[in-house]
Backbone as CSV, one residue per row, in Angstrom:
resi,resn,N_x,N_y,N_z,CA_x,CA_y,CA_z,C_x,C_y,C_z
1,MET,-0.648,17.530,3.279,0.544,18.200,3.704,0.863,19.302,2.919
2,SER,0.507,19.381,1.447,0.942,20.310,0.559,0.026,21.656,1.044
3,GLY,-1.063,21.446,1.641,-1.750,22.681,2.056,-1.701,22.932,3.672
4,LEU,-0.765,22.298,4.234,-0.712,22.463,5.602,0.297,23.619,5.969
5,LYS,-0.029,24.506,6.917,0.645,25.605,7.476,1.067,25.226,8.818
6,LEU,2.380,25.463,9.205,2.977,25.070,10.431,3.425,26.408,10.989
7,PHE,3.083,26.885,12.226,3.657,28.004,12.858,4.216,27.739,14.088
8,ARG,5.338,28.478,14.388,6.098,28.432,15.696,5.723,29.560,16.529
9,THR,5.296,29.464,17.863,4.849,30.511,18.788,6.182,31.221,19.037
10,ASP,6.050,32.524,19.153,7.190,33.406,19.506,6.864,34.030,20.825
11,ALA,7.420,33.573,21.815,7.164,33.989,23.237,7.548,35.516,23.449
12,THR,8.660,35.720,22.771,9.452,36.957,22.917,8.488,38.177,22.466
13,ASN,7.995,37.946,21.182,7.376,38.997,20.591,5.823,38.840,20.543
14,SER,5.606,37.777,21.320,3.859,37.301,21.685,3.229,37.329,20.028
15,GLY,4.078,36.680,19.297,3.422,36.415,17.928,3.705,35.021,17.392
16,MET,3.520,34.817,16.165,3.620,33.512,15.499,4.569,33.586,14.334
17,THR,5.455,32.546,14.103,6.299,32.742,12.871,6.104,31.265,12.006
18,GLU,5.742,31.699,10.856,5.436,30.501,10.051,6.697,29.722,9.636
19,VAL,6.801,28.283,9.705,7.777,27.661,9.279,7.503,27.060,8.059
20,LYS,8.259,27.392,7.118,8.029,27.216,5.743,8.382,25.454,5.375
21,PRO,7.516,24.946,4.630,7.927,23.745,4.206,8.855,23.592,3.030
22,ARG,9.575,22.642,2.962,10.570,22.481,1.767,10.655,21.052,1.599
23,LEU,11.145,20.742,0.445,11.764,19.456,-0.101,13.329,19.323,0.134
24,ALA,13.570,18.036,0.187,15.190,17.852,0.526,15.715,18.321,-0.650
25,GLU,17.006,18.634,-0.192,17.998,19.013,-1.196,18.471,17.926,-2.080
26,ILE,18.524,16.745,-1.423,18.841,15.549,-2.181,17.990,14.338,-1.791
27,GLU,17.681,13.203,-2.395,16.865,12.251,-2.008,17.407,11.426,-0.973
28,THR,18.791,11.401,-0.771,19.341,10.508,0.333,19.168,11.343,1.668
29,GLU,18.675,12.532,1.758,18.430,13.318,3.045,17.240,12.652,3.615
30,VAL,16.178,12.522,2.980,15.018,11.879,3.516,15.424,10.303,3.777
31,GLN,15.894,9.757,2.788,16.347,8.358,3.094,16.979,8.115,4.439
32,GLY,18.128,8.903,4.686,18.828,8.880,6.056,18.036,9.125,7.159
33,LEU,17.012,10.106,7.053,16.284,10.309,8.270,15.271,9.166,8.495
34,VAL,14.592,8.683,7.513,13.701,7.541,7.590,14.333,6.239,8.121
35,GLU,15.483,5.987,7.535,16.162,4.639,7.871,16.782,4.765,9.375
36,THR,17.055,5.925,9.800,17.505,6.207,11.253,16.564,5.961,12.365
37,HIS,15.292,6.538,11.803,14.252,6.387,12.804,13.037,5.494,12.164
38,MET,13.312,4.450,11.510,12.192,3.862,10.635,11.160,3.236,11.575
39,GLU,11.515,2.600,12.732,10.615,1.907,13.589,9.634,3.023,14.132
40,THR,10.137,4.277,14.595,9.380,5.215,15.085,8.389,5.817,14.031
41,LEU,8.932,5.989,12.788,8.066,6.766,11.791,7.177,5.773,11.180
42,LEU,7.541,4.595,10.798,6.832,3.649,10.002,6.455,2.397,10.803
43,GLY,6.738,2.019,11.920,6.456,0.961,12.638,7.287,-0.534,11.967
44,VAL,8.421,-0.003,11.353,9.110,-1.094,10.540,10.681,-1.063,11.024
45,ARG,11.082,-2.210,11.349,12.425,-2.457,11.844,13.261,-2.489,10.494
46,PHE,14.311,-1.745,10.736,15.149,-1.486,9.518,16.280,-2.563,9.358
47,LEU,16.569,-3.192,8.114,17.237,-4.489,7.807,18.400,-3.770,7.009
48,ALA,18.177,-3.174,5.904,19.384,-2.701,5.023,18.997,-1.603,4.232
49,SER,20.122,-1.181,3.804,20.088,0.338,2.790,20.740,-0.225,1.679
50,GLU,20.208,0.284,0.408,20.897,0.141,-0.816,21.078,-1.415,-1.089
51,TYR,20.114,-2.328,-0.843,20.363,-3.859,-0.870,20.382,-4.221,-2.355
52,SER,21.461,-4.713,-2.717,21.752,-5.166,-4.184,20.680,-6.408,-4.399
53,THR,20.209,-6.364,-5.356,19.217,-7.616,-5.991,20.268,-8.521,-6.941
54,GLY,21.391,-7.967,-7.013,22.288,-9.130,-7.858,22.533,-8.765,-9.233
55,PRO,23.456,-9.280,-10.058,23.817,-8.999,-11.264,22.939,-9.245,-12.231
56,VAL,22.144,-10.094,-12.080,21.165,-10.629,-13.085,19.795,-9.526,-13.146
57,HIS,19.450,-9.287,-11.886,18.254,-8.468,-11.614,18.757,-6.887,-11.910
58,GLY,19.871,-6.716,-11.371,20.462,-5.377,-11.713,20.005,-4.202,-10.911
59,GLY,19.599,-4.273,-9.508,19.043,-3.262,-9.002,19.483,-3.136,-7.522
60,ARG,19.068,-1.848,-6.838,19.373,-1.679,-5.647,18.083,-1.280,-4.766
61,ILE,17.634,-1.841,-3.748,16.410,-1.561,-2.999,16.856,-0.481,-1.961
62,ASP,16.122,0.590,-2.163,16.650,1.633,-1.193,16.689,1.305,0.164
63,SER,15.518,0.831,0.813,15.494,0.279,2.124,14.766,-0.927,2.475
64,LEU,15.056,-1.934,3.007,14.494,-3.121,3.488,14.177,-3.170,4.790
65,GLY,12.885,-3.827,5.436,12.685,-3.724,6.523,11.564,-4.881,6.947
66,LEU,11.176,-4.895,8.278,10.242,-5.841,8.696,9.209,-5.177,9.588
67,ASP,7.938,-5.296,9.159,7.031,-4.360,10.130,6.680,-5.253,11.267
68,GLU,5.899,-4.703,12.163,5.358,-5.125,13.370,4.623,-6.460,13.504
69,ASN,4.147,-6.789,12.232,3.437,-8.106,11.931,4.362,-9.132,11.547
70,GLY,5.549,-8.752,11.037,6.450,-9.744,10.543,6.413,-9.901,8.873
71,THR,5.836,-8.745,8.502,5.643,-8.473,6.895,6.883,-7.911,6.181
72,PRO,7.646,-8.500,5.341,8.557,-7.617,4.643,8.086,-6.478,4.012
73,VAL,9.034,-5.547,4.086,8.851,-4.178,3.641,9.579,-3.678,2.856
74,ILE,9.515,-2.922,1.563,10.345,-2.413,0.772,9.889,-0.986,0.904
75,VAL,11.065,0.088,0.907,10.736,1.539,0.970,11.709,2.204,-0.008
76,GLU,10.761,2.816,-0.948,11.615,3.665,-1.884,11.334,5.169,-1.680
77,TYR,12.306,5.855,-2.140,12.138,7.227,-1.833,12.408,8.049,-3.151
78,LYS,11.770,9.132,-3.355,11.986,10.093,-4.356,11.841,11.715,-3.731
79,ARG,12.886,12.536,-4.349,12.887,13.872,-3.502,11.556,14.691,-3.896
80,GLY,11.300,14.506,-5.116,10.077,15.305,-5.553,8.992,14.310,-6.123
81,VAL,8.401,14.801,-7.254,7.345,14.003,-7.986,7.974,13.066,-8.930
82,ASP,7.919,11.950,-9.144,8.511,10.887,-9.905,7.619,9.808,-10.301
83,ALA,6.974,9.617,-11.381,6.096,8.734,-11.909,6.769,7.282,-11.932
84,GLY,7.991,7.130,-11.853,8.627,5.939,-11.862,8.831,5.059,-10.361
85,VAL,8.490,5.862,-9.419,8.681,5.243,-8.052,7.901,4.086,-7.988
86,ILE,6.807,4.019,-8.281,5.821,2.843,-8.001,6.212,1.920,-8.849
87,ASN,6.163,1.980,-10.116,6.865,0.749,-11.047,8.308,0.268,-10.590
88,GLN,9.100,1.172,-10.068,10.316,0.714,-9.477,10.205,-0.084,-8.347
89,GLY,9.422,0.417,-7.447,9.178,-0.415,-6.105,8.526,-1.760,-6.450
90,LEU,7.463,-1.903,-7.528,6.865,-3.183,-7.998,7.899,-4.056,-8.425
91,PHE,8.920,-3.616,-9.072,9.853,-4.388,-9.745,10.623,-5.152,-8.722
92,TYR,10.998,-4.240,-7.627,11.835,-4.915,-6.488,10.854,-5.591,-5.703
93,LEU,9.596,-5.495,-5.584,8.715,-6.387,-4.732,8.639,-7.670,-5.433
94,VAL,8.507,-7.795,-6.764,8.465,-9.010,-7.444,9.795,-9.810,-7.073
95,TRP,10.927,-9.194,-7.170,12.210,-9.836,-6.831,12.064,-10.303,-5.361
96,LEU,11.698,-9.462,-4.500,11.739,-10.052,-3.175,10.841,-11.210,-3.003
97,ILE,9.641,-11.347,-3.515,8.709,-12.496,-3.445,9.475,-13.880,-4.021
98,ASP,10.341,-13.479,-5.152,11.050,-14.767,-5.502,12.350,-15.014,-4.818
99,HIS,12.705,-14.281,-3.778,13.821,-14.434,-3.059,13.683,-14.466,-1.607
100,ARG,12.763,-15.235,-1.207,12.230,-15.252,0.143,13.345,-15.803,0.949
101,ALA,13.969,-16.948,0.649,15.169,-17.451,1.425,16.343,-16.447,1.747
102,GLU,16.436,-15.625,0.759,17.604,-14.584,0.900,17.111,-13.639,1.945
103,PHE,15.936,-13.246,1.777,15.319,-12.212,2.804,15.374,-12.755,4.119
104,GLU,14.848,-14.047,4.493,14.889,-14.643,5.812,16.184,-14.724,6.242
105,HIS,17.132,-15.146,5.437,18.541,-15.154,5.987,18.851,-13.923,6.436
106,LEU,18.558,-12.772,5.622,18.794,-11.347,6.156,18.225,-10.998,7.576
107,VAL,16.997,-11.421,7.742,16.386,-11.107,8.785,17.044,-11.937,10.085
108,ARG,17.332,-13.385,9.694,17.929,-13.910,10.655,19.286,-13.402,11.159
109,ASP,20.073,-12.857,10.211,21.330,-12.145,10.645,21.109,-10.913,11.559
110,ARG,20.159,-10.036,11.118,20.066,-8.801,11.850,19.062,-8.818,13.125
111,LEU,18.018,-9.874,13.117,17.005,-9.573,14.150,16.905,-11.003,14.848
112,GLY,17.638,-12.178,14.323,17.616,-13.387,15.080,16.600,-14.547,14.480
113,VAL,16.848,-15.535,14.867,16.318,-16.858,14.459,14.670,-16.667,14.545
114,THR,14.275,-16.288,15.849,12.838,-16.027,15.935,12.108,-15.185,15.001
115,ALA,12.675,-14.163,14.811,12.014,-12.882,13.776,12.090,-13.774,12.365
116,ALA,13.124,-14.506,12.008,13.015,-15.050,10.627,12.228,-16.209,10.545
117,SER,11.850,-16.954,11.705,10.879,-17.866,11.509,9.375,-17.553,11.476
118,GLN,9.166,-16.042,11.828,7.796,-15.746,11.814,7.490,-14.643,10.700
119,VAL,8.495,-14.496,9.694,8.071,-13.712,8.545,6.753,-13.920,7.898
120,LEU,5.953,-13.046,7.697,4.640,-13.357,7.075,4.708,-12.824,5.499
121,TRP,4.568,-13.870,4.729,4.572,-13.655,3.247,3.261,-13.414,2.454
122,SER,2.139,-13.343,3.405,0.919,-13.256,2.625,0.640,-11.855,1.761
123,GLY,1.560,-10.961,2.318,1.252,-9.754,1.749,2.414,-8.638,1.770
124,PRO,3.533,-8.867,1.231,4.788,-7.919,1.325,4.390,-6.526,0.942
125,ARG,4.800,-5.662,1.713,4.413,-4.189,1.586,5.611,-3.352,0.813
126,LEU,4.921,-2.405,-0.045,5.830,-1.335,-0.697,5.452,0.020,-0.215
127,ILE,6.366,0.623,0.291,5.937,2.023,0.903,7.005,3.101,-0.026
128,CYS,6.248,3.957,-0.424,6.803,4.844,-1.406,6.767,6.367,-0.607
129,ILE,7.766,6.809,-0.658,7.908,8.057,0.188,8.416,9.158,-0.832
130,ALA,7.601,10.187,-1.145,8.112,11.162,-1.974,7.470,12.492,-2.001
131,GLY,8.252,13.532,-2.464,7.639,14.986,-2.428,6.100,15.255,-2.813
132,ASP,5.648,14.372,-3.669,4.271,14.391,-3.918,4.019,13.325,-4.868
133,PHE,2.718,13.139,-5.155,2.255,12.182,-6.148,1.060,12.696,-7.000
134,THR,0.820,12.237,-8.092,-0.242,12.615,-9.008,-1.565,11.832,-8.766
135,ARG,-2.618,12.309,-9.311,-3.812,11.574,-9.177,-3.722,10.198,-9.861
136,TYR,-3.002,10.185,-11.013,-2.596,8.990,-11.817,-1.859,7.821,-10.909
137,ASP,-0.900,8.406,-10.011,-0.285,7.420,-8.949,-1.230,6.954,-8.013
138,VAL,-1.997,7.675,-7.604,-3.093,7.199,-6.656,-3.994,6.196,-7.424
139,HIS,-4.314,6.293,-8.523,-5.176,5.534,-9.212,-4.478,4.286,-9.560
140,ALA,-3.304,4.445,-10.065,-2.531,3.059,-10.402,-2.310,2.284,-9.183
141,VAL,-2.243,2.703,-7.928,-1.847,2.110,-6.773,-3.243,1.085,-6.522
142,ARG,-4.344,1.842,-6.703,-5.460,1.416,-6.298,-6.008,0.048,-7.266
143,GLU,-5.402,0.165,-8.422,-5.550,-0.807,-9.331,-4.541,-2.089,-9.192
144,GLN,-3.736,-2.070,-8.211,-2.780,-3.026,-7.976,-3.256,-4.139,-7.083
145,ARG,-2.812,-5.224,-7.351,-3.232,-6.307,-6.270,-1.890,-6.571,-5.373
146,ARG,-1.376,-5.537,-4.738,-0.185,-5.569,-3.883,-0.578,-4.679,-2.821
147,SER,0.178,-4.684,-1.627,0.272,-3.782,-0.524,1.054,-2.647,-0.668
148,ILE,0.416,-1.508,-1.014,1.405,-0.449,-1.187,0.774,0.823,-0.487
149,ASP,1.787,1.545,0.170,1.396,2.867,0.726,2.309,3.956,0.146
150,LEU,1.421,5.136,-0.309,2.109,6.302,-0.716,2.167,7.314,0.382
151,ILE,3.245,7.838,0.602,3.488,8.987,1.716,4.183,10.021,1.216
152,ARG,3.647,11.246,1.344,4.119,12.531,1.052,4.789,12.964,2.167
153,TYR,5.964,13.606,1.935,6.986,14.150,3.012,7.008,15.515,2.745
154,ARG,7.534,16.411,3.935,7.965,17.803,3.837,8.727,18.071,5.159
155,LEU,9.903,18.710,4.703,10.766,19.326,5.868,10.386,20.548,6.256
156,PHE,10.171,20.667,7.631,9.945,22.280,8.131,11.100,22.505,8.898
157,GLY,11.827,23.696,8.479,12.888,24.275,9.292,13.989,23.353,9.121
158,ASN,14.623,23.207,10.244,15.917,22.223,10.256,15.501,21.103,11.170
159,ASP,14.441,20.952,11.840,14.336,19.951,12.898,12.902,19.434,12.927
160,LEU,12.132,19.478,11.602,10.765,18.927,11.656,10.512,18.125,10.262
161,LEU,9.950,16.974,10.460,9.806,16.100,9.407,8.151,15.875,9.423
162,GLY,7.572,15.851,8.291,6.097,15.709,8.275,5.747,14.538,7.368
163,LEU,4.923,13.537,7.709,4.587,12.465,6.684,3.029,12.336,6.601
164,GLU,2.635,12.354,5.363,1.213,12.365,5.114,0.793,11.192,4.283
165,PRO,0.151,10.240,4.738,-0.374,9.150,3.883,-1.228,9.829,2.715
166,VAL,-1.058,9.271,1.512,-1.835,9.710,0.534,-2.789,8.684,-0.022
167,ALA,-2.239,7.489,-0.114,-3.029,6.384,-0.400,-2.583,5.251,0.215
168,SER,-3.380,4.270,0.502,-2.974,2.837,1.123,-3.993,1.743,0.627
169,VAL,-3.468,0.667,0.073,-4.268,-0.364,-0.178,-3.482,-1.581,0.250
170,SER,-4.329,-2.618,0.414,-3.689,-4.009,0.742,-3.460,-4.900,-0.611
171,ASP,-3.280,-6.262,-0.239,-2.646,-6.881,-1.373,-3.845,-7.402,-2.393
172,GLY,-5.024,-6.671,-2.450,-6.063,-6.991,-3.372,-6.978,-8.005,-3.012
173,MET,-6.706,-8.610,-1.874,-7.643,-9.655,-1.352,-8.647,-9.320,-0.394
174,GLN,-8.914,-7.693,-0.376,-9.875,-7.184,0.458,-11.469,-7.539,-0.202
175,VAL,-12.190,-7.534,0.697,-13.664,-7.606,0.273,-14.491,-6.483,0.831
176,GLY,-15.636,-6.275,0.705,-16.490,-5.092,1.289,-16.470,-5.355,2.784
177,ARG,-16.588,-4.154,3.372,-16.716,-4.072,4.902,-17.799,-5.009,5.422
178,ARG,-18.990,-5.031,4.859,-19.992,-5.987,5.317,-19.569,-7.387,5.172
179,ALA,-19.066,-7.808,4.072,-18.480,-9.165,3.940,-17.402,-9.617,4.921
180,ARG,-16.635,-8.635,5.145,-15.591,-8.818,6.057,-16.108,-9.016,7.607
181,ARG,-17.178,-8.272,7.935,-17.715,-8.361,9.341,-18.338,-9.588,9.370
182,GLN,-19.211,-10.021,8.151,-20.030,-11.286,8.241,-19.170,-12.505,8.269
183,ALA,-17.817,-12.501,7.854,-16.827,-13.511,7.900,-16.348,-13.551,9.242
184,VAL,-16.047,-12.432,9.805,-15.427,-12.459,11.194,-16.624,-12.910,12.294
185,ALA,-17.978,-12.683,11.924,-19.036,-12.971,12.737,-19.249,-14.528,12.638
186,ARG,-19.210,-15.027,11.464,-19.182,-16.607,11.310,-18.323,-17.206,12.002
187,ALA,-16.965,-16.844,11.889,-15.730,-17.517,12.539,-15.987,-17.390,13.986
188,ALA,-16.509,-16.271,14.517,-16.741,-16.209,16.069,-17.861,-17.015,16.475
189,SER,-18.883,-17.115,15.643,-20.138,-17.922,15.918,-19.783,-19.310,16.144
190,SER,-18.873,-19.972,15.206,-18.816,-21.348,15.130,-17.834,-21.608,16.318
191,ALA,-17.183,-20.754,16.987,-16.226,-20.975,18.044,-16.908,-20.784,19.526
192,GLN,-17.642,-19.535,19.358,-17.899,-19.029,20.672,-19.358,-18.845,21.060
193,GLY,-20.210,-18.789,19.945,-21.560,-18.541,19.992,-22.018,-17.184,19.474
194,ALA,-23.271,-17.042,19.391,-23.771,-15.778,18.753,-23.530,-14.551,19.509
195,SER,-23.253,-14.310,20.774,-22.855,-13.240,21.507,-21.416,-12.752,21.043
196,MET,-20.617,-13.706,21.095,-19.144,-13.186,20.682,-19.195,-13.005,19.160
197,ALA,-20.072,-13.405,18.313,-20.017,-13.212,16.976,-20.625,-11.948,16.676
198,GLU,-21.487,-11.455,17.303,-22.020,-9.988,17.318,-21.108,-9.111,17.844
199,LEU,-20.483,-9.299,18.880,-19.376,-8.595,19.279,-18.079,-8.320,18.600
200,ALA,-17.631,-9.465,17.966,-16.532,-9.418,16.938,-16.926,-8.589,15.774
201,GLY,-18.201,-8.881,15.365,-18.595,-7.980,14.184,-18.646,-6.474,14.513
202,ALA,-19.151,-6.095,15.494,-19.218,-4.831,15.933,-17.849,-4.089,16.042
203,VAL,-16.969,-4.856,16.776,-15.557,-4.186,16.698,-14.810,-4.049,15.435
204,GLU,-15.025,-5.035,14.550,-14.710,-5.014,13.105,-15.175,-3.771,12.420
205,GLU,-16.434,-3.496,12.575,-16.950,-2.458,11.862,-16.533,-1.104,12.498
206,VAL,-16.363,-0.900,13.721,-15.856,0.257,14.012,-14.467,0.453,13.690
207,LEU,-13.541,-0.357,13.849,-12.241,-0.378,13.424,-12.048,0.115,12.038
208,LEU,-12.804,-0.787,11.129,-12.803,-0.456,9.734,-13.240,0.892,9.174
209,GLY,-14.122,1.445,10.004,-14.800,2.750,9.881,-14.251,3.863,10.246
210,LEU,-13.164,3.866,10.941,-12.477,4.948,11.431,-11.837,5.943,10.445
211,GLY,-11.623,5.477,9.391,-11.134,6.195,8.374,-10.538,5.432,7.048
212,ASP,-10.156,6.177,5.941,-9.730,5.679,4.856,-8.367,4.946,5.001
213,GLY,-7.922,4.135,4.341,-6.605,3.533,4.379,-6.340,2.459,5.548
214,VAL,-7.418,2.044,6.303,-7.313,1.003,7.112,-7.176,-0.363,6.397
215,ASN,-6.049,-1.044,6.756,-5.721,-2.485,6.138,-5.847,-3.272,7.299
216,ARG,-6.099,-4.716,7.048,-6.220,-5.645,7.967,-5.084,-6.759,7.682
217,VAL,-4.541,-7.149,8.583,-3.532,-8.342,8.442,-3.685,-9.514,9.327
218,GLU,-3.813,-10.677,8.821,-4.123,-11.792,9.443,-2.892,-12.651,9.921
219,ARG,-2.803,-12.778,11.226,-1.774,-13.546,11.900,-2.569,-14.673,12.475
220,LYS,-1.783,-15.848,13.020,-2.394,-16.962,13.551,-3.063,-16.570,14.929
221,THR,-2.429,-15.683,15.728,-2.754,-15.441,16.932,-3.517,-13.953,17.187
222,TYR,-3.580,-13.248,16.221,-4.269,-12.018,16.318,-4.572,-11.469,14.859
223,ARG,-5.490,-10.395,14.814,-5.902,-9.774,13.537,-5.558,-8.266,13.718
224,ALA,-4.596,-7.530,13.030,-4.090,-6.244,13.181,-4.725,-5.428,12.269
225,TYR,-5.077,-4.309,12.777,-5.676,-3.080,11.836,-4.575,-2.160,11.776
226,GLN,-4.386,-1.702,10.501,-3.060,-0.882,10.297,-3.281,0.368,9.517
227,ARG,-2.667,1.412,9.871,-2.725,2.648,9.236,-1.263,3.040,9.133
228,LEU,-0.592,2.379,8.165,1.007,2.609,8.274,1.573,1.546,9.439
229,ARG,1.050,2.005,10.491,1.392,1.121,11.686,0.283,0.672,12.243
230,ASN,0.372,-0.483,13.102,-0.762,-0.986,13.641,-1.449,-0.048,14.719
231,PHE,-2.702,0.020,14.858,-3.306,0.816,15.880,-4.335,-0.024,16.660
232,ALA,-4.728,-1.214,16.190,-5.325,-2.076,17.063,-4.962,-3.525,16.745
233,CYS,-4.989,-4.615,17.646,-4.929,-5.734,17.468,-6.110,-6.628,18.164
234,LEU,-6.802,-7.431,17.321,-7.951,-8.146,17.979,-7.622,-9.534,18.010
235,CYS,-7.616,-10.150,19.269,-7.398,-11.602,19.598,-8.605,-12.451,19.410
236,PRO,-8.436,-13.766,19.012,-9.702,-14.564,18.891,-10.468,-14.587,20.133
237,PRO,-11.659,-14.656,19.929,-12.800,-14.542,21.142,-12.276,-15.670,22.252
238,GLN,-12.398,-14.982,23.458,-12.330,-16.195,24.598,-13.910,-16.478,24.870
239,ARG,-14.160,-17.208,25.971,-15.522,-17.803,26.199,-16.391,-16.421,26.360
240,SER,-15.965,-15.515,27.216,-16.861,-14.389,27.503,-16.315,-12.990,27.343
241,LYS,-15.254,-12.845,26.389,-14.785,-11.636,26.093,-13.801,-11.464,24.914
242,LEU,-13.648,-10.372,24.573,-12.638,-10.216,23.357,-11.636,-9.228,24.027
243,LEU,-10.421,-9.525,23.507,-9.235,-8.531,23.962,-8.743,-7.795,22.736
244,VAL,-8.801,-6.579,22.898,-8.103,-5.688,21.898,-6.978,-4.732,22.535
245,TYR,-5.884,-4.844,21.637,-4.676,-4.152,22.112,-4.510,-2.699,21.349
246,LEU,-4.258,-1.826,22.020,-4.258,-0.397,21.178,-3.077,0.265,21.551
247,LYS,-2.483,1.153,20.660,-1.243,1.978,20.652,-1.628,3.163,21.495
248,VAL,-2.111,3.055,22.805,-2.545,4.329,23.527,-1.636,4.036,24.728
249,ASP,-1.011,4.995,25.255,-0.258,5.122,26.504,-1.160,4.825,27.541
250,PRO,-0.895,3.854,28.545,-1.873,3.621,29.566,-1.744,4.586,30.543
251,LYS,-0.526,5.476,30.618,-0.490,6.542,31.572,-1.549,7.657,31.269
252,ASP,-1.907,7.670,30.040,-2.889,8.762,29.706,-4.354,8.409,29.644
253,VAL,-4.742,7.216,30.358,-6.095,6.625,30.564,-6.427,6.292,31.869
254,ASP,-7.595,6.773,32.166,-8.149,6.200,33.640,-8.390,4.858,33.561
255,LEU,-7.599,4.077,33.974,-7.729,2.560,33.856,-9.032,2.022,34.834
256,VAL,-9.901,1.232,34.057,-10.991,0.716,34.843,-10.791,-0.819,34.832
257,PRO,-10.662,-1.349,36.090,-10.540,-2.769,36.244,-11.839,-3.525,35.733
258,GLY,-11.233,-4.543,34.849,-12.361,-5.319,34.233,-12.508,-4.811,32.705
259,PHE,-12.008,-3.714,32.340,-12.293,-2.971,31.026,-10.943,-2.569,30.409
260,THR,-10.212,-2.001,30.951,-8.838,-1.677,30.509,-7.602,-1.953,31.491
261,ARG,-6.466,-2.384,30.977,-5.371,-2.628,31.699,-4.083,-2.223,30.987
262,ASP,-3.059,-1.931,31.703,-1.624,-1.595,31.238,-0.978,-2.957,31.100
263,VAL,-0.405,-3.185,29.899,0.130,-4.440,29.583,1.428,-4.123,29.002
264,SER,2.108,-2.956,29.457,3.161,-2.608,28.671,4.446,-3.505,29.119
265,ASP,4.314,-4.114,30.606,5.349,-4.866,30.999,4.955,-6.455,30.739
266,LEU,3.724,-6.743,30.156,3.417,-8.191,30.081,3.282,-8.741,28.568
267,GLY,3.708,-9.855,28.401,3.736,-10.407,27.172,2.180,-10.776,26.569
268,HIS,2.110,-10.617,25.367,0.805,-10.831,24.908,0.836,-10.902,23.345
269,HIS,-0.250,-11.408,22.692,-0.339,-11.418,21.280,-0.529,-10.114,20.740
270,GLY,-0.101,-9.859,19.460,-0.405,-8.414,18.980,0.634,-7.277,19.546
271,THR,0.248,-6.079,19.275,0.983,-4.821,19.487,0.105,-3.861,20.309
272,GLY,0.716,-3.157,21.031,0.067,-2.152,21.969,0.129,-2.391,23.368
273,ASP,0.216,-1.427,24.023,0.449,-1.275,25.701,-0.843,-1.301,26.425
274,LEU,-1.993,-1.057,25.673,-3.254,-0.769,26.421,-4.214,-2.102,26.009
275,GLU,-4.623,-2.824,26.997,-5.424,-3.842,26.636,-7.075,-3.412,27.136
276,VAL,-7.864,-3.736,26.136,-9.136,-3.343,26.266,-10.079,-4.660,26.289
277,GLN,-10.688,-4.956,27.274,-11.613,-6.153,27.192,-13.036,-5.876,27.125
278,LEU,-13.740,-6.454,26.170,-14.956,-6.369,25.769,-15.942,-7.525,25.992
279,ARG,-16.899,-7.327,26.686,-17.906,-8.431,27.018,-19.251,-8.205,26.381
280,THR,-19.517,-7.020,26.161,-20.976,-6.544,25.551,-20.838,-5.346,24.562
281,LEU,-21.904,-5.174,23.678,-21.912,-4.161,22.796,-21.822,-2.812,23.374
282,ARG,-22.153,-2.669,24.619,-22.020,-1.444,25.228,-20.420,-1.136,25.658
283,ASP,-19.667,-2.214,25.885,-18.180,-1.986,26.007,-17.681,-1.476,24.807
284,VAL,-18.283,-1.861,23.647,-17.686,-1.584,22.281,-17.890,0.131,22.178
285,ASP,-18.947,0.538,22.639,-19.481,2.025,22.843,-18.474,2.648,23.637
286,ARG,-18.195,2.203,24.696,-17.368,2.732,25.800,-15.873,2.939,25.235
287,ALA,-15.507,1.878,24.346,-14.182,1.885,23.726,-13.825,2.714,22.715
288,GLN,-14.808,3.319,22.013,-14.744,3.971,20.810,-13.985,5.252,20.992
289,ASP,-13.648,5.903,22.094,-12.787,7.150,22.157,-11.207,6.561,22.112
290,LEU,-11.148,5.291,22.784,-9.760,4.768,22.828,-9.406,4.261,21.310
291,PHE,-10.357,3.600,20.715,-10.063,3.238,19.408,-9.635,4.396,18.481
292,ARG,-10.427,5.579,18.586,-10.037,6.872,17.814,-8.717,7.366,18.079
293,ALA,-8.422,7.359,19.455,-7.027,7.860,19.842,-5.789,7.019,19.343
294,SER,-5.974,5.687,19.269,-5.100,4.888,18.744,-4.887,5.062,17.194
295,TYR,-6.054,5.133,16.635,-6.052,5.345,15.055,-5.205,6.851,15.005
296,ALA,-5.777,7.800,15.689,-4.957,9.014,15.493,-3.398,8.995,15.682
297,ALA,-3.099,8.303,16.621,-1.601,8.034,17.075,-0.880,7.228,15.876
298,ALA,-1.692,6.495,15.036,-0.931,5.747,13.978,-0.769,6.558,12.912
């Protein structure tokens, strides 16, 4: 983002006008924009702003939310570069883990009983949004056993906001891609046979290999692959196929019966409006452009 140049076409003069990037005048300008459009920007449902952690802890969490997998999210903001944003966020993350009942009560009040009953505590997330981060910040995050995302922002003109992921790590329980693929393959093999094991392993390898910062979230009914937001959800193998749901608009795809389906009006596990049905390794190859499109959209 710091090196990105943005230009607006000038139809009148047949030229180009550069839109200069800038930082917010005050921190709350960024906070207000993100909180108002949190689900669109981060895939997180907004719960509360400036949430008090009580007189003993003595703090105020900038933003609290719940992501599309039911994971609690803390969002902290800084106008520019501030070495304290990560430590401050971790301080609040520890508080959140120790006050699960209070958070679930907040979810129940804002989003309802069903959402509160499905809160996933295996890896609460911290998202830090700031004008920039140092290499020491990135290193510190990668040494943590927490789910942390660092996002650099820039404002362009009066009506454009840019967000750039700088670093993203899961809760420290990750293993190497090969080990993860083997674990998925073993699970599929025991349930569905060798062909489904091979297929599940191939899908996992492709999704994790799309780029840096891909995290995996385990739910009972699906496995989400996330880049800030979910871009793919893989359901447990059926007898003869795997179902993957992608964040791709079905209207932009030439749907093929038996391979792709519009499920925007149908209930299903995971997130995404495009269902991809995989039966063979050739189907995985056919789906790779769709996987990349969903990853790019996230």
